[in-house]
C-alpha positions in Angstrom: -21.9 267.3 154.6 -24.2 263.8 155.0 -25.2 262.3 158.7 -25.4 259.4 160.0 -25.6 256.9 163.4 -23.6 253.9 161.8 -21.1 254.5 159.0 -19.7 250.8 157.6 -16.4 251.4 155.6 -15.7 248.4 153.4 -19.2 246.1 151.8 -18.3 242.4 150.9 -18.9 239.7 154.1 -18.0 242.5 157.3 -19.0 245.1 156.3 -22.3 243.8 154.5 -22.7 242.1 157.5 -22.2 244.5 160.1 -25.0 247.1 158.1 -28.0 244.2 157.7 -27.1 243.3 161.8 -27.1 246.6 163.1 -30.0 247.7 161.4 -31.9 244.5 162.8 -30.6 245.1 166.9 -31.2 249.2 166.3 -34.5 249.6 163.9 -34.0 253.7 165.0 -30.7 254.0 163.0 -29.4 255.0 160.1 -27.0 253.2 158.9 -25.1 253.7 155.7 -22.5 251.2 154.5 -20.2 253.1 152.0 -17.9 251.1 149.5 -15.1 252.0 146.3 -16.9 249.2 143.7 -20.6 249.1 141.7 -20.4 245.6 142.7 -18.7 242.9 145.2 -17.7 239.9 143.9 -18.2 236.9 146.8 -14.2 236.0 147.5 -14.5 232.6 147.8 -16.3 232.4 144.8 -14.1 234.4 141.9 -11.3 231.6 142.0 -14.3 230.0 139.4 -14.8 232.7 137.9 -12.2 231.2 135.4 -13.6 227.9 134.6 -16.9 227.2 135.7 -18.9 230.5 135.7 -16.6 232.4 132.5 -17.9 236.0 133.6 -17.3 238.0 137.0 -20.3 239.3 137.1 -22.6 235.7 138.1 -19.9 236.1 140.7 -21.5 239.2 142.6 -23.1 239.6 146.1 -26.5 241.6 145.2 -26.8 244.4 146.5 -30.9 243.6 147.6 -29.4 242.1 150.4 -28.9 245.5 151.7 -30.9 247.6 149.9 -34.1 245.3 150.9 -32.6 245.6 155.3 -32.8 249.9 154.8 -29.2 250.3 154.8 -28.2 253.1 152.7 -25.5 251.9 149.8 -22.7 255.2 149.0 -20.6 254.2 146.1 -17.1 256.4 146.9 -13.8 256.1 148.7 -13.1 257.0 152.1 -9.7 259.1 152.5 -9.8 260.4 155.6 -11.3 259.8 159.0 -11.3 262.3 161.4 -11.7 260.2 164.8 -12.1 262.7 167.2 -15.4 265.2 165.3 -16.0 261.9 164.0 -16.1 262.5 160.3 -15.1 260.4 156.9 -14.1 262.2 154.7 -15.2 261.3 151.1 -13.2 261.4 147.2 -15.8 262.6 145.5 -18.7 263.7 147.5 -19.2 265.6 150.5 -17.8 264.7 154.4 -19.8 262.4 156.6 -21.1 262.6 160.2 -21.6 259.8 162.0 -22.4 258.8 165.7 -20.4 255.6 165.2 -18.6 253.9 162.5 -17.8 250.2 161.6 -14.1 249.3 159.1 -14.1 246.7 157.5 -12.1 247.6 154.1 -10.5 243.8 154.4 -7.6 243.2 152.8 -5.1 243.5 149.5 -3.1 240.3 148.6 0.5 239.6 148.5 2.3 241.4 145.2 6.5 240.2 145.5 8.2 242.7 144.9 10.8 240.7 146.0 10.7 237.9 142.7 12.4 240.1 139.6 9.5 240.1 137.0 7.0 240.0 139.0 6.0 243.6 137.5 5.8 242.0 134.4 2.6 242.3 131.8 0.3 239.6 132.3 1.4 239.1 136.2 -1.9 238.7 137.9 -2.2 239.6 141.8 -6.5 238.7 142.4 -8.3 242.0 143.0 -11.6 241.8 144.6 -13.1 244.0 141.2 -15.6 242.7 138.6 -13.8 244.5 135.7 -10.4 243.3 136.7 -11.1 240.0 136.8 -13.1 239.6 134.0 -10.3 241.2 132.3 -8.0 239.1 133.2 -10.6 236.9 132.2 -10.4 238.0 129.2 -7.0 237.7 128.6 -6.5 234.2 129.4 -8.5 232.7 126.0 -5.7 232.6 124.2 -3.2 232.1 126.5 -2.0 227.8 127.5 0.5 228.0 129.5 -0.4 229.3 133.3 1.9 228.7 136.6 0.2 229.5 139.5 2.5 231.2 142.3 0.8 229.5 146.4 -0.4 226.5 147.3 -3.1 227.7 149.7 -6.9 227.5 148.7 -6.5 230.5 146.7 -4.3 229.0 144.9 -5.2 224.9 144.6 -8.9 226.7 144.0 -7.3 228.7 140.7 -5.0 225.7 139.4 -7.8 223.8 139.7 -10.7 226.0 137.8 -8.1 226.7 135.4 -7.0 222.8 134.2 -10.5 222.4 133.8 -10.6 226.0 131.6 -8.0 223.4 129.4 -4.9 225.6 130.7 -1.8 223.2 130.9 -0.9 224.4 135.0 2.1 225.0 137.1 1.6 225.4 140.7 4.5 226.2 143.0 4.7 226.3 146.8 7.8 227.1 148.9 6.4 224.8 151.5 6.8 221.4 151.0 2.9 220.4 151.1 0.0 222.8 149.3 -2.6 222.7 152.2 0.0 222.6 154.6 -1.0 225.4 157.5 -5.4 224.1 157.3 -3.6 220.0 156.4 -1.2 217.5 158.8 0.5 215.5 155.9 -2.4 212.8 154.9 -4.6 214.6 153.7 -2.3 217.7 151.8 -0.8 214.1 150.1 -4.9 213.3 149.2 -5.3 216.6 148.0 -1.8 217.4 145.3 -2.5 213.2 144.0 -6.4 214.5 143.1 -4.9 217.8 141.1 -1.7 215.2 140.1 -4.5 212.7 139.0 -5.9 215.9 137.3 -2.4 216.5 135.2 -1.4 219.3 137.5 1.6 219.4 137.8 2.3 220.6 142.1 5.8 221.2 142.6 6.6 221.5 146.9 9.4 222.6 148.4 11.0 225.2 145.8 11.4 228.4 145.3 10.4 231.6 142.7 14.2 232.7 141.4 12.9 235.2 138.6 9.4 236.0 136.4 11.6 236.3 133.2 10.0 237.6 129.7 10.5 241.5 127.5 7.5 243.4 128.4 5.3 240.4 129.7 6.0 237.3 131.0 7.7 234.3 129.1 9.2 232.1 131.6 9.4 230.8 135.7 12.6 230.1 136.7 13.0 228.8 139.7 15.9 228.8 142.5 17.0 225.6 141.2 17.5 227.1 137.7 14.7 225.4 136.3 12.4 227.4 133.8 8.4 226.7 133.3 6.5 228.9 129.7 4.6 231.0 130.9 1.8 232.6 129.2 0.8 234.5 132.7 1.1 233.7 136.0 -1.2 233.9 138.6 0.3 235.7 142.2 -1.5 233.4 145.5 0.8 234.0 148.0 -1.5 235.3 150.6 -3.6 238.5 151.8 -2.5 241.0 154.1 -5.3 243.8 156.4 -6.0 246.9 154.2 -5.9 248.9 157.7 -3.9 252.0 156.0 -7.0 254.3 156.5 -7.1 253.1 160.4 -3.4 254.1 160.9 -3.0 257.4 159.1 -5.8 257.9 161.5 -3.9 257.0 164.4 -6.2 254.1 165.4 -3.6 250.9 166.6 -2.9 248.2 164.8 -0.2 245.7 165.0 3.2 244.4 163.5 1.1 241.9 161.2 -0.8 245.8 160.6 -3.6 244.3 161.4 -6.2 246.8 163.5 -5.9 245.3 166.8 -9.7 245.4 168.9 -11.2 243.8 171.6 -13.4 240.4 172.2 -16.1 242.7 171.0 -14.1 243.4 168.0 -13.8 247.3 169.7 -10.4 249.5 168.4 -8.2 251.3 170.2 -11.3 254.7 169.6 -14.5 255.4 170.9 -17.2 254.3 169.2 -15.0 252.8 166.4 -14.9 249.5 165.5 -13.0 247.1 162.4 -14.0 243.4 161.3 -13.0 241.4 159.0 -9.3 241.3 157.5 -8.1 244.3 157.9 -9.1 243.6 162.1 -6.7 241.5 164.0 -7.3 237.7 164.9 -6.8 236.1 167.6 -6.0 231.9 168.0 -8.5 230.6 170.0 -6.4 228.1 171.8 -3.4 229.9 172.4 -4.5 233.4 172.7 -1.9 234.4 169.5 -2.0 236.9 166.7 -2.7 234.6 163.8 -3.3 235.6 160.1 -6.4 233.7 159.4 -7.9 235.8 157.0 -11.7 234.5 155.8 -15.6 235.3 154.8 -16.6 233.3 157.1 -14.4 234.9 160.6 -15.8 237.9 159.1 -18.8 237.5 159.3 -18.7 236.1 162.8 -16.8 239.5 163.9 -19.2 241.7 162.7 -22.2 240.1 164.4 -20.8 240.8 167.3 -19.2 244.3 166.8 -23.1 245.1 165.7 -24.7 243.8 168.7 -22.0 246.0 170.9 -22.3 249.3 169.5 -24.0 250.5 172.0 -23.1 248.7 174.9 -22.3 246.0 175.7 -25.8 244.6 175.8 -25.7 241.5 173.9 -22.9 238.8 175.3 -21.7 237.4 172.3 -17.5 238.2 172.3 -14.8 236.7 169.8 -13.5 234.6 171.6 -10.9 233.2 168.8 -11.2 232.5 166.0 -10.4 228.5 165.2 -9.9 227.8 161.7 -12.2 226.8 160.1 -12.1 225.4 156.0 -13.7 223.4 152.9 -12.3 223.1 149.7 -13.1 221.5 146.9 -10.3 219.8 144.0 -11.8 217.9 141.2 -13.9 214.8 142.6 -12.3 215.0 146.2 -13.9 217.8 148.7 -11.5 218.4 152.4 -12.7 220.0 155.2 -10.2 221.9 157.9 -11.5 223.7 161.8 -8.6 224.1 164.8 -5.7 222.7 165.2 -3.2 220.1 162.8 -1.7 217.4 164.9 1.9 219.4 164.2 0.7 223.1 166.0 -1.0 221.3 168.3 2.8 219.5 169.2 4.1 222.6 168.8 2.2 225.2 170.8 3.0 221.6 174.0 -0.2 220.4 173.4 -0.1 216.1 174.2 -2.5 215.3 171.7 -4.9 212.0 171.4 -5.6 211.5 167.3 -8.7 209.6 166.4 -8.7 208.9 162.4 -11.4 206.3 160.9 -12.2 206.3 156.8 -15.3 204.6 155.8 -17.3 205.2 152.4 -20.0 208.7 152.5 -23.3 207.1 150.9 -24.2 203.3 153.2 -23.9 200.9 151.1 -20.3 202.2 149.8 -21.7 199.9 146.0 -24.1 203.2 145.3 -23.4 206.3 142.5 -21.0 208.9 143.9 -20.0 207.5 146.4 -16.3 208.7 147.8 -13.9 207.9 150.4 -14.1 209.9 153.4 -11.0 209.8 156.4 -11.8 211.6 158.7 -8.4 213.4 161.6 -9.9 214.2 165.2 -7.5 215.6 167.4 -7.9 215.6 171.2 -6.3 217.2 174.3 -5.2 214.0 176.1 -5.8 215.2 179.5 -9.6 216.7 179.2 -10.4 214.8 175.9 -11.0 218.4 174.9 -11.7 218.1 170.4 -9.2 220.9 169.3 -8.7 220.2 165.4 -10.4 217.9 163.3 -10.0 217.8 159.2 -12.0 215.3 156.1 -11.5 214.3 153.5 -14.5 213.1 150.9 -17.4 213.8 148.7 -19.7 217.0 149.7 -20.9 216.1 152.8 -17.4 217.2 154.3 -18.7 220.6 154.0 -21.3 220.7 156.7 -19.6 217.5 158.4 -17.5 219.7 158.7 -19.3 222.5 160.5 -20.4 220.6 163.0 -17.0 219.1 164.5 -15.9 223.4 163.8 -19.3 223.6 167.1 -18.1 220.9 169.0 -14.8 222.1 169.1 -16.1 225.7 170.0 -18.2 224.2 172.6 -15.0 222.3 173.9 -17.1 219.0 173.7 -15.2 215.5 174.4 -13.7 212.0 172.6 -16.8 210.6 175.0 -19.5 212.4 173.8 -18.7 212.6 170.4 -18.2 208.8 170.3 -22.2 209.6 171.7 -22.9 212.3 169.2 -26.7 211.0 167.3 -27.0 211.2 164.1 -29.8 211.5 160.9 -28.1 209.3 158.9 -29.5 208.4 154.9 -28.5 206.4 152.5 -28.3 209.2 149.7 -26.3 211.3 152.0 -24.2 210.1 154.6 -21.8 207.4 156.1 -23.8 203.9 157.7 -25.2 205.0 160.7 -22.8 202.0 162.1 -20.1 203.5 160.6 -20.4 207.2 161.1 -17.0 209.0 161.1 -17.5 211.1 163.8 -19.1 208.8 166.6 -16.0 205.9 165.2 -12.8 208.3 164.8 -13.6 209.1 168.6 -13.8 205.9 169.8 -10.6 205.3 167.9 -9.2 208.7 170.1 -11.5 207.0 173.5 -9.3 203.2 172.7 -5.8 205.2 173.5 -6.5 206.6 176.1 
């Protein structure tokens, strides 16, 4: 029997960071990570295999990060957890005994079995497996008409990359707007316009009724009877927690099959933790369960779990996710953190919204300058920031991280209005029109 002190099941973002952090914090402990696949994909980089990278092998997370930290790596599959005796049974090797166990088994793509034809050839769910993804890539070479079902981040990013590769791309979203869960209508409209200007056929507010074909997909039929020619279909309808191994072991899961955890990522069973997409997520603002499954959230949870494996020595509790996102669609970047105005009102918050539009470099005549639109959402009574949305140039990526921290720390419109910034003509907006300060001032004038 193999023996270890800390066993992590799952080798993506949550598992990797749990393992490396645990080894740094508890240097005397033996740490082992076990995963099914020989290589690990960068989760958020998968769409870029199909346009920019042209090879799934270029989207790997290097094993050096794990091995150089002193973590043992085993390629195998855990098929059973015996929580009473602290033993994990493997598919190919012998059993492993552990002292502490972290489940980081991630998520699985939603397969729409309610759509006739979901199982035809060339209908592709997106699995985080290098061989599978390269197989899709090779099959798409001789295909021209691609339909992407789902207008969230994965669907939109796939549509953009496939279009860059010269395909005829249609994206179909059942909601009224693409990216509606992360953004309010203004930013959604900017994103959709960017896709349309680059000749992606964007169809929103409509369901897919059938996927048609003889053995392989030929058309996609919408609920209004319209048919779209399709050589392939990409399923970008989201993911669900991969929690079967936990459920079979008698570890508590919620109604959405996510493993129930507390703020230190402890499960219902002593000495067993869970992090990443397989673990339950609660909203920072409402404490409700929300299906926000992100690598960045997994990274935060991994650090919390790893630091507290042997007692709550580090008060780095997880107070809830704020749903921070970023993406780039052709020449526009987009970022969001916290609540949208729509959802804030649905939850009963009285809000004031500050807005500002400027250029992301100064002067605006500099090459590569982009228009930057920022919306900040504050609680009316306290002035505390609870949401932010941006579109613009590449500076959006780090600006949304600043605002994510501001939300986590409960900063107010007044504090953000006087927020001190470093600016440079080639890198940022002007200091006299810095968007965070200016949008905060706009909100203050409405109190």
